[in-house]
C-alpha atoms as one frame of an Amber mdcrd trajectory, in Angstrom:
protein
-195.552-133.600   0.944-196.175-133.776  -2.796-194.109-132.208  -5.084-195.372
-130.359  -8.220-194.654-134.149 -10.343-196.349-136.030  -7.632-199.699-134.160
  -7.967-199.513-132.954 -11.709-198.684-136.880 -12.851-201.518-137.903 -10.798
-203.860-135.689 -12.753-202.661-136.744 -16.148-202.039-140.501 -15.581-206.084
-140.251 -14.042-206.967-138.454 -17.146-205.039-140.393 -19.677-206.721-143.918
 -18.362-210.122-142.522 -17.891-209.547-141.606 -21.685-209.220-145.264 -21.918
-212.132-146.702 -20.133-211.166-146.923 -16.530-213.011-145.049 -13.764-210.049
-143.248 -11.499-209.948-140.197  -9.469-206.573-138.305  -9.157-205.509-138.133
  -5.030-202.516-136.490  -2.998-201.218-137.209   0.118-200.601-133.842   1.311
-201.772-130.067   0.015-199.977-128.461  -2.700-196.371-126.416  -1.985-196.334
-122.997  -2.927-194.285-123.873  -6.066-197.272-126.175  -7.084-199.580-123.714
  -5.955-198.511-121.236  -8.369-198.907-123.974 -11.468-202.708-124.834 -10.825
-203.196-121.420 -10.458-201.717-120.338 -13.431-203.476-122.700 -15.344-206.656
-122.744 -13.544-206.449-126.010 -12.121-208.165-127.236  -9.193-206.099-129.341
  -6.721-207.108-133.080  -5.936-208.580-134.397  -3.376-206.283-135.016  -0.005
-206.659-138.492   1.112-205.223-139.892   4.377-206.542-143.934   3.685-207.534
-145.547   0.672-209.186-149.023   1.721-212.149-146.962   2.773-212.797-145.900
  -0.509-211.562-148.452  -3.511-210.143-151.948  -3.470-207.415-151.088  -5.632
-205.012-148.073  -6.835-202.953-146.636  -9.075-199.254-145.042  -8.304-197.214
-142.454  -9.720-194.106-140.765  -8.852-193.186-143.258  -6.319-193.270-147.145
  -5.638-191.926-147.457  -1.826-194.572-148.097   0.644-193.376-145.566   3.302
-193.746-143.185   0.846-197.193-144.278  -0.158-200.824-143.799   1.453-200.859
-145.356   5.015-202.811-148.343   4.218-201.725-149.204   0.678-200.804-152.718
   1.918-204.735-153.091   1.866-205.416-152.190  -1.551-204.270-154.170  -4.399
-202.033-152.069  -6.728-202.721-152.618 -10.270-200.577-149.785 -12.042-197.275
-148.115 -11.264-195.710-145.227 -13.009-192.648-144.173 -11.821-189.235-142.757
 -12.268-187.117-143.383  -8.893-185.293-146.503  -7.733-187.611-149.480  -6.746
-187.330-150.469  -3.307-189.285-152.401  -0.537-192.041-153.058  -3.150-194.001
-156.020  -3.480-197.369-157.059  -4.900-199.671-160.101  -4.580-200.902-160.093
  -8.186-199.146-158.893 -11.529-199.555-155.260 -12.121-198.539-152.880 -15.208
-195.540-151.389 -13.924-193.722-148.578 -15.998-190.542-147.102 -15.309-187.919
-145.129 -17.130-184.359-143.784 -16.227-185.549-139.856 -17.144-186.084-136.764
 -15.194-189.657-136.832 -14.401-192.619-139.356 -14.457-194.315-136.865 -16.446
-192.297-137.069 -19.125-193.090-140.798 -19.177-196.482-140.085 -19.300-195.766
-137.698 -22.206-194.570-140.578 -23.980-197.136-142.948 -22.733-200.269-140.291
 -24.254-198.173-140.020 -27.417-197.908-144.071 -27.976-201.327-144.415 -27.315
-202.730-141.244 -29.597-204.297-139.886 -26.819-204.581-136.214 -27.445-202.987
-133.720 -24.525-205.242-130.842 -23.793-203.515-127.634 -23.218-204.362-127.223
 -19.701-202.736-130.231 -18.750-199.969-129.803 -20.926-199.129-126.767 -18.694
-198.949-129.460 -15.669-196.987-131.441 -17.157-194.509-129.373 -18.487-194.146
-127.404 -14.758-193.703-131.291 -13.422-191.163-131.747 -15.670-189.462-128.081
 -15.286-190.095-128.527 -11.313-187.981-132.014 -11.326-185.477-130.985 -13.636
-184.582-127.884 -12.305-185.481-126.217 -15.742-183.385-128.660 -17.541-180.261
-128.078 -15.423-180.303-130.984 -13.268-178.466-134.219 -14.462-181.475-136.089
 -13.995-182.194-134.328 -17.290-182.481-136.839 -20.509-183.002-135.742 -24.264
-186.575-137.113 -23.854-187.133-134.807 -21.138-186.130-131.493 -23.084-188.264
-132.880 -26.083-190.829-133.177 -23.843-190.945-130.040 -22.045-190.570-128.152
 -25.965-193.980-130.417 -27.394-195.503-129.618 -24.144-194.873-126.012 -23.896
-195.984-125.811 -27.575-199.076-127.584 -26.912-199.769-125.192 -23.648-198.672
-122.024 -25.730-196.167-120.814 -22.811-192.801-119.560 -23.388-191.390-122.397
 -21.167-188.046-120.564 -20.448-189.448-117.404 -19.152-192.146-119.201 -17.112
-189.791-121.773 -15.442-187.982-119.354 -14.120-191.138-118.101 -12.382-192.328
-120.933 -11.139-189.309-121.921  -9.532-188.665-118.730  -7.792-192.519-119.349
  -6.551-191.122-122.479  -4.512-188.516-120.725  -2.605-190.605-118.175  -0.437
-189.161-119.562   3.267-189.653-116.761   5.082-193.145-117.803   5.566-192.710
-121.295   6.452-191.726-122.678   9.715-188.574-124.694  10.714-191.000-127.856
  11.041-192.946-126.642   7.383-189.111-126.331   5.698-188.009-129.882   7.062
-191.315-131.781   5.735-191.990-130.103   2.650-190.035-132.019   0.485-189.307
-135.078   2.677-188.624-138.972   1.571-187.769-141.702   3.927-185.780-144.783
   2.735-183.907-147.779   4.464-180.540-148.304   3.820-178.628-151.158   5.201
-181.123-151.367   7.997-180.676-148.038   8.876-183.800-145.113   8.411-182.954
-141.974   6.643-184.782-139.095   6.123-183.775-136.732   3.345-185.378-133.239
   2.807-184.937-131.077   0.474-185.259-127.049   0.210-184.916-124.901  -3.137
-184.215-121.734  -2.539-182.425-118.750  -4.378-180.324-117.389  -1.500-178.539
-120.299   0.454-178.309-117.819   2.957-181.942-117.849   4.112-181.325-121.212
   4.869-178.336-120.933   6.653-179.489-118.105   8.980-181.847-120.510  10.293
-179.559-123.729  10.772-180.352-123.810  14.738-183.541-123.726  14.525-183.779
-126.557  11.003-181.219-128.453  13.038-183.639-128.528  16.177-186.501-129.561
  14.155-184.622-132.382  12.728-183.613-133.766  16.028-187.101-133.524  17.467
-188.913-135.319  14.268-186.037-138.000  14.207-186.790-138.855  17.895-190.369
-139.164  17.215-190.403-140.650  14.035-187.278-143.073  14.587-185.279-141.830
  11.968-181.557-142.776  12.402-180.155-140.005   9.953-181.695-136.974   8.571
-180.435-134.932   5.850-181.396-131.607   4.442-180.101-130.453   1.368-180.527
-126.758   0.576-180.352-126.378  -3.099-179.699-122.741  -5.020-182.283-123.392
  -8.144-180.456-121.011 -10.281-176.912-121.670  -9.616-176.795-125.454  -9.405
-175.351-125.325  -5.940-176.297-127.074  -2.361-175.607-126.720   1.287-176.182
-129.987   3.192-177.630-130.038   6.927-176.950-133.579   9.230-178.355-134.862
  12.288-178.182-138.354  13.494-175.580-141.455  12.415-173.393-142.194  10.666
-172.131-139.491   9.785-169.102-141.319   8.682-170.878-143.005   5.961-172.083
-139.693   4.932-168.628-137.538   4.737-167.828-141.073   2.533-170.590-140.608
   0.448-169.576-137.014  -0.919-166.153-136.734   0.117-166.364-134.005   2.661
-165.682-133.023   6.135-168.623-131.738   8.095-167.968-128.897   9.990-170.828
-127.940  12.544-173.189-130.475  10.798-172.859-128.916   7.439-171.630-129.057
   4.309-171.318-127.754   1.306-172.340-129.807  -1.576-171.026-128.230  -5.270
-172.975-128.814  -8.452-175.082-131.255  -6.194-178.742-130.296  -6.968-180.631
-134.033  -7.199-181.288-136.380  -4.203-182.557-138.787  -6.527-179.058-139.223
  -8.861-176.863-137.181  -6.388-177.408-137.816  -2.964-179.660-141.496  -2.610
-177.054-143.698  -4.762-173.770-142.016  -2.987-175.550-142.752   0.092-176.531
-146.381  -0.047-173.211-147.266  -1.862-171.161-145.756   1.276-173.589-147.285
   3.878-173.392-150.595   2.433-169.409-150.749   2.122
């Protein structure tokens, strides 16, 4: 279930490499979510083609916004990875041949791409600038997430100027567009922005649902927990976390199914009540959830 950065970074990186002599196509591993649909419609950009496998079409791939094999195309082991541009941890990743790998601790992959366009003096078209700006706004929650760096702030302002967009006004509209939960089933909500991690031999699934009203998620708690249970049994997840994030007030509620719950409580200094707890100020899965959970489970 690719997010705004995953799709827009693929579009941007494909354009970048094609300007430098490669012949690439941006593809996605799933359909755009509501936020990304808003972005694509706003900038009149066609969504990338969705693929399930790659080896039947190509011998080589470039990865953006991820590196862990369990988050990639199903037959990733059957193709050669030549390039990676990412801003996440490096885990469960290995290659037979050397490759180009660029990773930076910034808020968004599209921020790194903005640096690369500048570094190699490749001009960014207005439409592409709008897509890259949108990705940074999405990943940093309009520059409010603790993952946000000065480079992200600089990139958003520069890209907004190229796109001729008021990024603050546009950003609020964009984030709200991705919080329409009423039209989605419980299954869709637990899958819409979920990633799988292996931590100390435990398979952990972490989903993040953005909203402007946490009560919308809480009202569906029973159904969501049942869906998390069914998905865990079907896919073999030991622990399933759902992080419901209020994108306007920078606050989250956590819902938990599976074990070890003691590690979850230790990670966030909380006591779960009826499989739920509030996490004030927590908005970033990458910086405020995964590292803390990893430390607790490895202790």
